C-alpha positions as CSV (number, residue, x, y, z in Angstrom):
1,M,198.4,196.1,-2.9
2,D,196.3,199.5,-2.7
3,V,194.8,199.6,0.8
4,R,192.2,202.1,1.4
5,S,189.5,202.4,4.3
6,Q,185.9,202.1,4.2
7,I,183.2,203.2,6.8
8,S,180.9,200.3,6.4
9,M,177.5,199.0,8.1
10,V,175.7,196.3,9.1
11,F,171.9,195.8,9.9
12,H,170.6,192.7,11.8
13,L,167.3,192.0,10.3
14,D,166.4,189.5,13.3
15,K,166.3,192.8,15.4
16,C,164.6,195.0,13.1
17,I,160.8,195.9,14.5
18,G,159.7,198.2,11.6
19,C,159.0,201.1,13.5
20,H,160.4,203.6,10.7
21,T,162.3,205.7,13.7
22,C,165.3,205.9,11.4
23,S,163.6,207.0,8.5
24,I,161.7,209.8,10.4
25,A,165.0,211.1,12.2
26,C,166.7,211.4,8.4
27,K,163.7,213.0,7.2
28,N,163.6,215.6,9.8
29,I,167.2,216.3,9.6
30,W,168.0,216.1,5.7
31,T,164.9,215.9,3.3
32,D,162.4,218.2,5.2
33,R,162.3,220.9,2.8
34,K,161.0,222.0,-0.7
35,G,162.0,219.7,-3.6
36,A,162.9,216.6,-1.3
37,E,159.4,215.8,0.1
38,Y,159.5,212.6,-1.7
39,M,162.8,211.5,-0.7
40,W,163.7,208.9,2.0
41,W,167.4,208.6,2.2
42,N,166.4,206.1,4.7
43,N,163.6,203.8,4.2
44,V,162.0,200.8,5.7
45,E,160.5,198.2,3.4
46,T,158.3,195.0,4.3
47,K,159.5,191.8,2.4
48,P,157.7,190.1,0.5
49,G,157.0,193.7,-1.1
50,T,157.7,196.1,-4.1
51,G,159.5,198.4,-2.0
52,Y,160.3,202.1,-2.6
53,P,160.2,203.2,-5.5
54,S,157.8,200.3,-6.7
55,K,159.8,197.3,-8.2
56,W,163.3,199.1,-7.6
57,E,164.6,195.8,-7.6
58,D,163.6,194.8,-11.3
59,Q,166.6,196.1,-13.4
60,E,164.5,194.8,-16.6
61,I,162.6,198.2,-15.8
62,Y,165.0,200.4,-14.4
63,K,168.4,199.5,-16.0
64,G,170.5,199.9,-12.9
65,G,174.1,198.6,-11.8
66,W,176.6,196.7,-13.9
67,V,176.5,193.7,-16.2
68,K,179.4,191.3,-16.9
69,N,180.5,191.8,-20.3
70,G,183.2,189.2,-21.2
71,R,186.0,189.6,-18.8
72,T,185.0,193.3,-17.7
73,I,181.9,195.0,-16.5
74,R,179.5,197.6,-18.1
75,L,176.8,200.0,-16.9
76,R,173.5,198.5,-17.7
77,G,171.3,201.7,-18.4
78,A,173.9,204.6,-18.6
79,G,177.2,205.4,-19.8
80,K,178.8,208.0,-22.4
81,F,177.1,206.7,-25.6
82,K,173.8,205.5,-23.9
83,G,173.6,208.8,-21.9
84,L,173.6,210.9,-25.0
85,K,170.8,208.7,-26.4
86,T,168.8,209.5,-23.6
87,L,169.4,213.1,-22.9
88,F,166.2,214.1,-23.4
89,H,163.9,211.3,-22.9
90,N,165.1,208.3,-20.3
91,P,162.4,205.5,-20.3
92,S,164.1,203.9,-17.5
93,L,164.0,206.9,-15.0
94,P,161.5,206.4,-12.4
95,V,158.8,209.0,-12.3
96,I,156.8,210.5,-9.1
97,D,154.1,207.9,-9.5
98,D,157.0,204.9,-8.8
99,Y,157.8,207.0,-5.7
100,Y,154.6,208.7,-4.6
101,E,153.1,212.2,-4.6
102,P,153.7,213.6,-1.3
103,W,151.2,215.2,0.6
104,T,150.0,217.2,3.6
105,Y,146.9,217.8,5.0
106,Q,144.5,220.8,5.3
107,Y,144.5,221.2,9.1
108,E,143.1,224.5,9.3
109,H,139.8,223.3,7.7
110,L,139.2,221.4,11.1
111,F,139.0,224.9,12.8
112,N,137.8,227.1,10.1
113,A,135.1,225.2,8.7
114,P,131.5,226.7,9.0
115,E,129.2,225.1,11.5
116,G,127.0,222.0,9.9
117,D,125.9,218.5,10.7
118,D,128.8,216.8,9.5
119,Q,132.5,216.6,10.8
120,P,135.1,218.4,8.9
121,V,138.1,216.5,7.9
122,A,141.5,217.6,6.9
123,R,141.8,217.2,3.1
124,P,145.1,215.7,1.7
125,V,146.9,218.5,-0.5
126,S,149.9,217.7,-2.8
127,L,152.8,219.3,-1.6
128,I,154.2,219.6,-5.0
129,T,151.0,221.2,-6.8
130,G,149.0,222.3,-3.9
131,E,146.0,220.6,-5.1
132,Y,143.6,218.4,-3.5
133,I,144.8,214.8,-4.1
134,T,143.6,211.1,-3.0
135,P,146.8,209.4,-1.8
136,K,147.5,206.2,-3.5
137,A,150.9,205.3,-2.6
138,G,153.5,206.1,-0.1
139,P,157.1,205.1,1.2
140,N,155.7,202.3,3.5
141,W,152.3,201.6,1.8
142,D,152.7,197.6,1.8
143,D,154.0,197.9,5.5
144,D,153.3,194.5,7.3
145,L,152.0,192.8,4.1
146,G,149.2,195.3,3.7
147,G,147.8,194.9,0.3
148,S,149.6,191.6,-0.3
149,K,147.9,191.1,-3.7
150,E,149.3,194.3,-5.2
151,Y,152.4,194.3,-3.2
152,A,153.7,191.1,-1.7
153,R,152.8,189.0,-4.5
154,N,154.5,191.1,-7.0
155,D,157.8,191.1,-5.3
156,V,160.7,190.7,-7.8
157,N,162.5,188.1,-5.6
158,L,159.6,185.5,-6.0
159,Q,160.5,185.2,-9.8
160,N,162.7,181.9,-9.4
161,L,160.1,180.2,-6.9
162,S,157.6,177.6,-8.4
163,A,153.9,178.6,-8.3
164,A,153.2,176.4,-5.7
165,E,156.1,177.8,-3.6
166,Q,154.7,181.2,-3.8
167,E,151.3,180.3,-3.0
168,A,152.5,178.4,0.2
169,M,154.1,181.7,1.2
170,F,150.7,183.3,1.4
171,Q,148.9,180.6,3.2
172,L,147.7,182.0,6.7
173,E,149.6,179.4,8.6
174,R,152.9,180.1,6.7
175,M,152.7,183.8,6.1
176,A,155.8,185.3,7.2
177,F,157.6,188.8,6.6
178,H,160.7,190.6,7.5
179,Y,161.7,194.3,7.5
180,L,164.4,195.5,5.2
181,P,165.8,199.0,6.2
182,R,167.8,200.6,3.3
183,I,170.2,203.5,2.7
184,C,172.8,204.5,0.4
185,N,175.6,201.6,0.4
186,H,178.5,203.9,-0.4
187,C,179.8,201.0,-2.6
188,L,183.3,200.1,-3.5
189,N,182.2,200.1,-7.5
190,P,179.3,202.7,-7.4
191,A,177.5,203.0,-10.5
192,C,176.3,206.5,-9.8
193,V,179.8,207.8,-10.0
194,A,180.6,206.1,-13.2
195,A,177.5,207.5,-14.7
196,C,177.7,211.1,-13.8
197,P,178.7,213.1,-16.9
198,S,179.6,216.1,-14.8
199,G,182.0,214.2,-12.4
200,A,179.7,215.7,-9.4
201,I,179.6,212.4,-7.5
202,Y,182.9,211.2,-5.9
203,K,184.1,208.9,-3.2
204,R,186.1,210.4,-0.6
205,G,189.2,209.1,0.0
206,E,189.6,209.1,3.7
207,D,186.3,207.1,4.5
208,G,184.8,206.0,1.0
209,I,181.4,207.9,1.6
210,V,180.0,208.8,-1.7
211,L,178.9,212.4,-2.1
212,I,177.6,214.7,-4.6
213,N,179.0,218.1,-5.4
214,Q,176.2,220.4,-5.6
215,N,177.8,222.7,-7.5
216,K,179.0,220.4,-10.4
217,C,175.8,218.6,-10.5
218,R,173.8,219.7,-13.6
219,G,170.7,217.5,-13.1
220,W,171.4,215.0,-15.8
221,R,169.7,212.2,-13.5
222,M,172.1,209.6,-14.8
223,C,173.0,208.6,-11.1
224,V,169.2,207.9,-10.8
225,T,169.3,205.3,-13.2
226,A,172.7,203.9,-12.7
227,C,172.0,203.3,-9.1
228,P,170.3,199.7,-8.8
229,Y,169.1,200.6,-5.2
230,K,167.3,203.8,-6.4
231,K,169.2,205.8,-3.5
232,S,170.0,208.9,-5.6
233,Y,167.3,211.3,-5.9
234,Y,166.5,214.2,-8.1
235,N,165.6,217.5,-6.4
236,W,162.8,219.3,-8.6
237,N,163.2,222.3,-6.6
238,T,166.8,222.9,-7.0
239,G,167.3,221.0,-10.0
240,K,170.4,218.7,-8.6
241,S,170.3,215.3,-7.3
242,E,170.9,214.3,-3.9
243,K,171.6,211.1,-1.9
244,C,172.3,210.0,1.5
245,I,175.7,211.3,3.0
246,L,175.8,209.0,5.9
247,C,175.7,212.1,8.0
248,F,179.5,212.6,7.6
249,P,179.3,215.9,9.6
250,R,178.1,214.1,12.5
251,L,181.0,211.2,11.8
252,E,183.5,213.9,11.7
253,T,182.7,215.0,15.5
254,G,182.6,211.5,16.7
255,Q,178.9,210.9,16.5
256,I,177.2,208.3,14.8
257,P,174.5,208.9,11.8
258,A,171.1,210.0,13.0
259,C,169.4,206.9,11.6
260,M,171.7,204.7,13.5
261,H,171.5,206.8,16.6
262,S,167.6,206.7,16.8
263,C,167.3,203.2,16.0
264,V,165.0,201.4,18.5
265,G,165.7,197.9,17.6
266,R,169.5,198.5,18.1
267,I,170.0,196.6,14.7
268,R,172.6,198.9,13.4
269,Y,176.4,198.6,13.5
270,L,179.1,200.8,12.0
271,G,182.8,200.5,11.8
272,V,185.8,200.8,9.5
273,L,187.0,198.0,6.8
274,L,190.3,198.0,4.9
275,Y,190.1,196.4,1.4
276,D,192.5,196.3,-1.5
277,A,191.1,198.7,-4.4
278,D,193.5,196.7,-6.9
279,K,191.1,193.9,-6.7
280,I,187.8,195.9,-7.5
281,H,187.6,195.3,-11.1
282,N,188.5,191.5,-10.9
283,V,185.7,191.3,-8.0
284,A,183.2,193.1,-9.8
285,S,183.5,191.1,-13.0
286,C,183.7,187.7,-11.8
287,D,181.1,184.9,-12.2
288,E,177.7,185.5,-10.4
289,N,178.1,182.5,-8.0
290,E,181.6,183.7,-6.7
291,L,180.3,187.3,-6.0
292,V,179.6,186.9,-2.4
293,Q,182.8,185.4,-1.5
294,S,185.0,187.4,-3.8
295,Q,183.6,190.5,-2.2
296,I,184.3,189.1,1.6
297,D,187.7,188.3,0.3
298,I,188.4,192.1,-0.9
299,Y,188.5,193.1,2.7
300,L,191.8,192.8,4.5
301,D,192.8,191.7,8.2
302,P,193.6,194.8,10.0
303,C,196.0,192.8,12.2
304,D,198.4,191.6,9.3
305,P,201.8,193.4,9.3
306,E,201.6,193.4,5.4
307,V,198.3,195.2,5.6
308,I,199.3,197.4,8.1
309,K,202.4,198.4,6.1
310,A,200.7,199.1,3.1
311,A,198.0,200.9,4.7
312,R,200.4,203.5,6.3
313,A,201.8,203.9,2.8
314,N,198.8,205.1,1.7
315,G,198.3,207.4,4.5
316,I,195.8,205.8,6.4
317,A,196.3,206.9,10.0
318,D,197.3,204.4,12.9
319,S,193.7,205.7,14.8
320,T,192.1,204.2,11.7
321,L,194.0,201.0,11.8
322,E,192.9,200.7,15.3
323,A,189.2,201.2,14.8
324,A,189.4,198.7,12.0
325,R,190.9,196.6,14.4
326,K,187.9,197.1,16.9
327,S,185.3,197.1,14.0
328,P,181.9,195.1,14.6
329,V,181.4,195.2,10.8
330,Y,184.6,193.2,10.2
331,R,183.4,190.6,12.9
332,F,180.2,190.2,11.2
333,V,181.4,190.3,7.7
334,K,184.7,188.8,7.7
335,E,185.3,186.8,10.8
336,W,182.1,185.1,11.3
337,E,180.7,185.6,7.5
338,L,176.9,186.2,9.0
339,A,176.4,189.6,7.0
340,L,175.8,189.7,3.3
341,P,175.4,192.2,0.6
342,L,171.9,193.3,-0.9
343,H,171.6,192.0,-4.5
344,P,175.4,191.6,-5.0
345,E,174.6,190.4,-8.6
346,Y,174.3,194.4,-9.2
347,R,178.3,194.2,-9.1
348,T,178.6,197.6,-7.2
349,L,180.1,195.9,-4.0
350,P,177.9,197.4,-1.5
351,N,179.3,198.6,2.1
352,L,175.9,197.9,4.0
353,F,175.8,194.2,5.0
354,Y,172.5,192.4,6.2
355,V,172.5,189.7,8.8
356,P,169.7,187.5,7.1
357,P,166.5,187.0,9.5
358,L,166.2,183.6,11.3
359,L,162.3,183.2,10.9
360,P,160.5,181.9,12.6
361,T,162.7,181.3,15.7
362,M,162.1,177.8,16.1
363,A,159.3,176.6,14.5
364,F,158.3,175.2,11.2
365,V,155.2,173.6,9.2
366,E,154.9,170.0,8.9
367,N,151.8,168.3,7.6
368,G,150.1,171.5,7.1
369,T,150.5,172.3,11.0
370,Y,152.8,175.2,12.6
371,E,155.2,172.9,14.7
372,T,157.1,174.2,17.9
373,I,157.8,170.8,19.3
374,S,160.2,168.6,17.5
375,E,162.8,166.1,18.3
376,T,165.2,168.3,16.5
377,F,165.1,172.1,15.9
378,W,167.7,171.8,13.3
379,A,165.3,170.7,10.7
380,A,163.3,174.2,11.2
381,I,166.2,175.7,8.7
382,E,165.0,173.6,5.3
383,K,161.5,173.7,6.6
384,S,161.6,177.5,7.4
385,R,158.1,179.5,6.3
386,L,160.6,182.0,4.4
387,P,161.9,179.8,1.5
388,M,165.6,179.7,1.3
389,K,165.5,180.5,-2.2
390,Y,163.7,183.8,-1.4
391,L,166.5,184.8,0.8
392,A,169.1,183.7,-1.7
393,N,167.7,185.9,-4.3
394,L,167.9,189.1,-1.8
395,F,171.3,188.5,-0.5
396,S,173.4,185.9,-2.4
397,A,172.9,186.3,-6.1
398,G,170.6,183.2,-5.9
399,N,173.4,181.0,-4.1
400,E,171.3,178.9,-1.4
401,Y,174.5,177.2,0.1
402,V,175.4,180.5,1.4
403,I,172.0,181.7,3.1
404,E,171.7,178.1,4.4
405,N,175.3,178.3,6.2
406,V,174.5,181.7,7.6
407,L,171.2,180.5,9.0
408,K,172.6,177.4,10.3
409,K,175.3,179.5,12.2
410,L,172.6,181.6,13.7
411,M,170.3,178.7,14.8
412,A,173.8,177.2,16.3
413,V,174.1,180.3,18.5
414,R,170.5,180.1,19.6
415,L,170.6,176.2,20.5
416,H,173.8,176.8,22.5
417,R,172.5,180.0,24.3
418,R,169.2,178.0,25.0
419,N,171.4,175.1,26.4
420,V,173.3,177.5,28.4
421,T,170.2,179.3,30.0
422,V,167.6,176.4,30.0
423,G,169.4,173.1,29.5
424,D,166.4,171.2,28.0
425,L,168.1,170.0,25.0
426,P,170.3,166.9,24.4
427,E,173.8,167.6,24.1
428,E,174.2,166.0,20.3
429,E,171.5,168.1,19.2
430,V,173.2,171.5,20.5
431,Y,176.8,170.7,19.8
432,G,176.4,168.5,16.6
433,P,175.1,171.6,14.6
434,M,177.8,173.6,16.2
435,N,180.4,171.2,14.7
436,E,178.8,171.0,11.5
437,V,179.3,174.8,10.9
438,M,182.6,174.8,12.6
439,M,181.7,177.0,15.6
440,D,183.1,176.8,19.2
441,K,181.3,178.0,22.4
442,D,183.3,181.0,22.7
443,T,182.6,182.2,19.1
444,A,178.9,181.3,19.7
445,D,179.1,183.5,23.0
446,A,180.8,186.3,21.0
447,I,178.2,186.3,18.5
448,F,175.5,186.4,21.1
449,R,177.2,189.2,22.9
450,L,177.4,191.5,20.0
451,T,174.1,190.7,18.7
452,S,172.2,190.9,21.9
453,L,174.0,192.8,24.7
454,P,176.5,195.3,22.8
455,L,177.5,198.4,24.5
456,Y,177.1,201.5,22.3
457,D,181.1,201.7,22.0
458,E,180.8,198.0,20.4
459,R,178.3,198.8,18.1
460,F,179.7,202.1,16.6
461,V,183.4,202.3,16.2
462,I,184.1,205.6,14.3
463,P,187.8,206.7,13.7
464,P,189.1,210.3,14.3
465,A,188.3,212.2,11.2
466,H,191.7,214.0,10.9
467,R,189.9,217.1,9.6
468,E,193.1,218.9,9.9
469,E,194.7,216.9,6.9
470,A,191.2,216.8,5.2
471,M,190.9,220.6,5.2
472,E,194.2,221.4,3.8
473,M,193.3,219.3,0.7
474,I,190.1,220.9,0.3
475,E,191.4,224.2,0.6
476,S,193.9,223.5,-2.0
477,T,191.2,222.5,-4.6
478,A,188.0,224.2,-3.5
479,D,186.5,226.9,-6.1
480,V,187.1,230.5,-5.5
481,K,183.6,230.8,-4.1
482,G,184.7,228.3,-1.3
483,N,182.1,226.0,-2.0
484,I,182.6,222.2,-1.3
485,G,180.8,218.8,-0.8
486,F,176.9,219.0,-0.3
487,G,176.9,222.7,-0.5
488,F,178.7,223.5,2.7
489,K,181.2,226.3,2.8
490,I,184.7,226.8,4.2
491,P,184.9,229.2,6.7
492,P,186.8,232.3,6.2
493,K,190.3,232.5,7.9
494,R,190.7,234.9,10.5
495,G,193.9,236.6,11.5
496,L,195.6,239.9,12.0
């Protein structure tokens, strides 16, 4: 048993209000500079929708992630031999039009325009070429189902739905959408690390954060192709690849990442998970219908004496083990099995999990009518306006049973809390569903507490970084210039 620790996240989609505050916080700190104008390490998409970059989920276009190859796996669009063939021309690489051409406005024209009969305007100017442009896309161009014919109807996750099911989703009385915030998943089996010819991308041993060493990066951009979530970006100014670093300088000082600190809906949770690295290959190469449960099984119980013993033998500090025992991510992912990975079929074993949206709250369509009064609210699960199959394509590699089980647990919590606060439902309608998903009142109250009323320290459990140990390792391996990690430098030693 090779026990390691991993900083992981949970995003609760029922709480996301799509305000994009997280995106702006990240942009202002990390990508507000030349060459990074088009980058959004954190972005919020509307689903159904094509996302950012456009159709990033269609791996027939972008060739990202891993595919099963007998008893093992291989990179879909990168690797030693494929990399050589696509060294000078990579047709699977997204171009700027797949993202958008970033722009600003010629604001000074509003003040300097000569007097005239018309109102002066601030014309859009490209941040890349400096020329006037007409914006045609953006990181949230399809926000709130804007331009549904061009965006929502072209969502890759609709491909397994029948034409009638797809058409029903866009009828006015059935129309529904939810937000999908995305950052780098800091995967257990990252395709970007495997694809990098320079060895510039690595996974930190102490917390599993995936970083790009800017000194080693040669701008091959194989990581951009390999990442199925398209969260590795090419900086056209520096000639290097960049990605979300999970605000590790903040984590090392006990602060949460900027996107989580600024989240208005308080949808984000962060904590430590322990996992068995010896199982990564077997989990990543298992059959598709086993992917979700196999990934959940790779995470270990931090209270198990054998796990604790193996973790200490691997150098994991007791403070990290204590943080793992208090981790909200462990409760959502492992204990309650409410949070699921995004597109597990990419086989990267992502460490960002999502609690699927329970939409609408307690209503469904029956006989062409939006129904809110029924003898049983439990039926709303099967008749939800957002098809189960669509959510399964997003979070469970098409396994509808996994999604149904999660949604029924979420509905059981709501029925229980409605009974506690209002008391207008028959006992059998409340506790029959709870028994069906094997949930007791204490568990339902605990889920409600961590979902709706959590304190700051309950949402974010950050282990001490133990930088005194990490710095010793860095000093022994840093190059002669003292450059490390994401362009940071070791401060010079001071003494007599």
